C-alpha positions as a printed Julia matrix, in Angstrom:
244×3 Matrix{Float64}:
 -52.16   -8.62   19.52
 -50.76   -9.42   16.1
 -49.04  -12.83   16.06
 -46.31  -13.5    13.44
 -45.54  -17.08   12.36
 -42.03  -18.51   13.13
 -40.83  -18.51    9.47
 -42.18  -14.75    8.78
 -40.42  -13.67   12.15
 -37.18  -15.29   11.08
 -37.34  -13.74    7.74
 -37.99  -10.42    9.29
 -35.12  -10.76   11.72
 -32.77  -11.53    8.81
 -33.71   -8.46    7.07
 -33.27   -6.43    9.97
 -29.75   -7.76   10.65
 -28.71   -7.36    7.04
 -29.89   -3.92    6.95
 -28.11   -3.05   10.13
 -25.05   -4.48    8.83
 -25.1    -2.59    5.48
 -26.01    0.71    6.94
 -23.05    0.49    9.27
 -20.48   -1.25    6.81
 -17.29    0.85    6.23
 -14.5    -0.19    4.01
 -11.39   -0.56    6.0
  -8.11    0.84    4.51
  -6.94   -2.38    2.72
  -3.92   -2.57    0.88
  -5.62   -4.0    -1.98
  -7.83   -1.01   -2.28
  -4.95    1.5    -1.93
  -3.8     3.72    0.93
  -6.98    5.6     2.07
  -7.17    9.27    3.2
  -8.65   10.04    6.68
  -9.62   13.27    8.08
  -7.5    14.72   10.77
  -8.76   15.25   14.32
  -9.08   13.7    17.67
  -5.5    13.06   19.0
  -3.3     9.97   18.95
  -4.51    8.48   15.53
  -3.46    5.05   15.01
  -0.81    5.94   12.43
   1.0     8.3    14.8
   0.93    5.81   17.6
   2.2     3.17   15.49
   5.61    4.99   14.78
   6.54    4.24   18.33
   6.33    0.49   17.85
   9.04    0.45   15.06
  12.57   -0.41   16.12
  15.12    2.17   15.65
  18.53    1.34   14.31
  21.01    2.41   11.65
  20.99    1.49    8.07
  22.68   -1.68    7.3
  25.24   -1.79    4.48
  23.6    -1.91    0.95
  26.06   -4.57    0.17
  24.55   -7.64   -1.66
  21.43   -5.74   -2.73
  19.9    -6.31   -6.19
  16.21   -6.25   -7.43
  16.54   -9.99   -7.94
  17.02  -10.67   -4.57
  13.16   -9.86   -4.18
  12.18  -12.23   -7.05
  10.92  -11.73  -10.59
   9.3    -8.34  -10.98
   5.53   -8.08  -10.66
   4.92  -12.16   -9.82
   1.53  -13.06   -9.8
   1.76  -14.06   -5.98
  -1.91  -13.8    -5.43
  -2.59  -16.48   -8.44
  -5.22  -14.26  -10.2
  -3.57  -14.9   -13.28
  -2.71  -11.13  -13.6
   0.87   -9.82  -12.84
   1.1    -7.48   -9.77
   1.66   -4.36  -11.99
  -1.58   -4.87  -13.93
  -3.28   -5.48  -10.59
  -2.11   -2.05   -9.23
  -2.73   -0.33  -12.4
  -6.37   -1.67  -12.49
  -6.9    -0.44   -8.75
  -5.48    2.88   -9.08
  -6.27    4.28  -12.61
  -9.76    5.53  -13.72
 -11.3     4.73  -17.25
  -9.06    1.65  -17.56
  -8.78   -0.02  -21.01
  -7.43   -3.51  -21.61
  -5.58   -4.8   -24.53
  -6.12   -8.57  -23.55
  -9.43   -9.5   -21.52
  -9.38   -7.92  -18.11
  -5.7    -8.3   -17.18
  -3.26   -6.41  -19.48
  -3.94   -2.62  -18.82
  -3.33   -0.64  -21.96
  -4.65    2.89  -20.83
  -6.28    4.97  -18.18
  -5.76    7.99  -16.02
  -4.48    8.91  -12.71
  -6.98   11.34  -11.46
  -4.7    12.87   -9.67
  -1.15   11.54   -9.46
  -0.8    11.43   -5.57
   2.71   12.33   -5.59
   2.35   15.39   -8.06
  -1.06   16.44   -7.48
  -1.98   16.6   -11.29
  -3.86   14.12  -13.59
  -1.52   11.72  -15.55
  -2.49    9.85  -18.6
  -1.22    6.08  -18.83
  -0.46    4.66  -22.12
   1.24    1.25  -22.09
   4.7     1.61  -23.63
   5.17    5.21  -22.26
   6.89    5.87  -19.15
   4.37    8.45  -17.6
   3.3     6.15  -14.82
   5.17    4.07  -12.52
   4.38    1.46   -9.8
   6.17    2.7    -6.68
   7.18    0.69   -3.84
   6.28    3.12   -0.86
   8.99    1.36    1.14
  11.82    1.18   -1.54
  13.18   -2.4    -1.81
  16.81   -0.99   -1.21
  15.62    0.76    1.77
  13.89   -2.72    2.91
  17.27   -4.28    2.26
  19.02   -1.81    4.31
  16.62   -1.89    7.42
  15.96   -5.67    7.8
  15.05   -7.57    4.5
  18.6    -8.5     3.63
  18.34  -11.04    6.52
  15.06  -12.53    5.32
  14.41  -15.66    3.29
  13.43  -15.06   -0.38
   9.75  -15.88    0.2
   9.36  -12.99    2.51
  11.22  -10.57    0.11
   9.07  -11.68   -2.78
   5.97  -11.03   -0.63
   7.11   -7.52    0.15
   7.83   -6.68   -3.56
   4.36   -7.67   -4.62
   2.28   -6.75   -1.55
  -0.59   -4.18   -2.56
  -0.19   -2.5     0.79
   3.4    -1.32   -0.64
   2.47   -0.45   -4.03
   1.0     2.6    -5.63
   0.54    3.85   -9.41
   2.1     7.48   -9.3
   3.36    9.94  -11.87
   7.04    9.15  -13.14
   8.17   12.44  -13.04
   7.82   12.83   -9.33
   8.5     9.4    -8.3
  12.01    9.24  -10.05
  13.35   11.96   -7.67
  12.77    9.65   -4.84
  15.27    6.79   -5.38
  15.48    4.51   -2.39
  14.75    7.47   -0.01
  12.84    7.21    3.19
  10.6     9.66    5.07
  13.55   11.41    6.2
  15.02   12.17    2.75
  11.93   12.24    0.37
   8.38   13.27    0.51
   5.75   13.53   -2.16
   5.8    17.16   -3.8
   1.89   16.99   -3.22
   1.68   18.04    0.55
  -1.79   16.93    0.53
  -0.77   13.24    0.21
   2.0    13.2     2.67
  -0.02   12.05    5.58
  -1.33    9.05    3.68
   2.05    8.22    2.16
   3.63    8.29    5.51
   0.94    6.25    7.11
   1.36    3.66    4.49
   5.17    3.35    4.94
   4.55    2.84    8.69
   2.14    0.15    7.86
   4.51   -1.76    5.68
   7.45   -1.47    8.15
   5.16   -2.59   11.02
   3.81   -5.61    8.94
   7.08   -6.78    7.93
   9.11   -6.09   10.96
  11.32   -3.57    9.22
  13.28   -1.15   11.44
  13.6     2.87   11.03
  16.52    5.07   11.49
  16.4     7.89   14.2
  16.02   10.67   11.64
  13.38    8.55    9.78
  11.3     8.1    12.82
  11.47   11.73   13.74
  10.4    12.67   10.17
   7.4    10.11   10.33
   6.38   11.81   13.57
   6.67   15.29   12.25
   4.45   14.58    9.25
   1.78   12.43   11.16
   1.79   15.04   14.06
   0.11   17.39   11.59
  -2.58   14.85   11.02
  -3.19   13.13   14.17
  -6.34   11.35   13.15
  -4.75    9.5    10.11
  -5.43    5.97   10.38
  -3.02    3.2     9.55
  -3.76    1.14    6.38
  -3.84   -2.68    6.83
  -4.47   -5.65    4.58
  -2.61   -6.69    1.45
  -0.91   -9.99    0.88
   0.59  -12.51    3.37
   4.14  -11.87    4.24
   5.41  -15.06    2.8
   5.06  -15.79   -1.06
   3.8   -19.07   -2.2
   6.63  -21.85   -2.47
   6.52  -21.84   -6.44
   8.38  -18.42   -6.58
  12.08  -18.04   -6.0
  14.6   -15.37   -5.92
  18.46  -15.27   -5.97
């Protein structure tokens, strides 16, 4: 019988455990990585099931809404010294180029634009790529955010879970539409898009209208294995940030 010294046995155990962890490792659909596609199949996927956890109410009046109620645009709430817009561009573009260190994105390519389905080249200063709030801030205002404190509104406006770099052309037809009134022209992205909206509304406790819930279930019913994205930033921004 071969005897192994204690130190060698411990080292072998560490190697085996690490190897098992790496082979079984799988990235979660974290907001910081962007909404993830999931193959359909197996009934009752988490995104479809999560729709029923959302409260259903009518939209509150838009009275009092302004972008400033959600703080300064693209605040660096995660304190990485890059503003939120550049963080999302770095995450979602390919072939990224910088004009200032590793923060200010000057160029890159959306391959493809998730909303339009075609490649879009980003050049800073040209409005071909937008950063979209998947749950529009005006929609959020009318479905609960008007009653929040400023810290939570700032968090929502800068949460990677709620942000995606998209082609400007398709995005600007959206306005503050919810699932019942607007979906990406690229049908292949609709399940991912709606799942992300469900995730954001669930995370922040926003409600949906009856028509919105029905539309969410209709889309996700066609991809019942679609997972619910998670992660992103905390739902309260650091105290140094303020909004009107």
